[in-house]
N, C-alpha and C positions, 0 to 999 in steps of 0.2 A: 288302327288295331289297337285294343285293349292292352293298356298299360300291365297287365298282368303278364303277356308274353314278353316284356321287353327282356327278362332274364333269359329268354331262349337265344337272343342274339349275340348274349357272351358266350355259349357254348355251341351253337348251330345256327351261325349266322347264314350261311349258305342256304342252308333248308328252310329256314324261317322266312328269308327273302325270296326264295323260290315259290313257296307256299302262297305268299302275299301278293305277288305279282300272278300267280297262275289264278288265284280267286278273284281278284280284282278284274283279269280279262275275261273269265269264264263268265262271270256275272254280267258284264256289260256286253259281252257278247251275246248271251242269250237274250238279253233286253232288246237288243237291235235285231235279230231273226224273229222275234216272237211278238213285238208291237207291231199292231194290225196294218198301220198305213207305213211301216217303215218297211219290215223284211228285206235285208239286206246285210253287207257286210260294213261294219263300223270301223272307223279309224281311228287312231287318236296318239298322243304321246304320253308316256308316263314318267315321273320323276320321283325317285325314292328321296325322304327325307329322313334321318335317322334323330333330329335333334328339333327342337322347339325354340321359340324368338328367346326364351330365357335360359338357352343352354342346358336343358334338360332332357333327358331320353325322352322322345316322343318319334316313334317311328310310324310314318304315314306315307302315303303316296299322293302326287298332284296327279290329276288327269285332264289333259286337255282335249275334250273330244268334240269333233265338229257336231251340228245340228242336224244330222241326218246321217244317212246310210248311202251306199253305193249298191245298186241292184245287180243281180247276175249279169242283167243284159246291158250293163255299164250307164244305167240312168240314175240321177240323184235324186233320192226323195228326203226332203227336208221337214224338219217339224215346224209345227205351228203355234205351239203354247211356249210358255218361256222355260220351261223344263224339258230337258230330253226324256226323263224317266221319271216315275215317281219315286220320290226321296225315300219314303217308307217301306215300300215293296223294294227297292235297290237296296237297301239295307239289309231287311230280313234274308233274301236271297244271299248277298255275300256273307254275311254271319254262317249261312250253312257251308258255303262251299270252302270258306277260310278253314271252319271246323273239318271239313273231309279232308283239305288239303294236308292239314296237321297230322290227321291221322295216319294217312296214306304216306306220310314221312315219319311217321311213329315219333311225332313230336307230341307230348302232351306234357301238362303239368298238373301233377296229383293235389287235390286241396287237401290240406290237414283235418285229419277226422277229428271233431272236438273230444270224441271218447278216449281218443289216444294221446292226447296233447298233455295230459294228466297235471 
């Protein structure tokens, strides 16, 4: 999560963390359902971390995702590549879903307008 959103954790933690989990799961689920050779239900375990190694605020999720999906027929479809999903595509979709989740919860950070900062 971008560090610019950290301030929301102080005032709207429940909404921020809910948006974060929602955006991540929607992104992973979308990729699990649309990847041609997978087409099934993705599973996983997600852990919220709010601090980094240097004890500074660093809100992020660790996602443990199996290398495949379970189909509606109960069959396992595993991946044959090193990565479950393309990283850049995953990041782009996540970013859009996170912004959508924040807007849905009316969580926005307005940037200071240089013309008004006088």
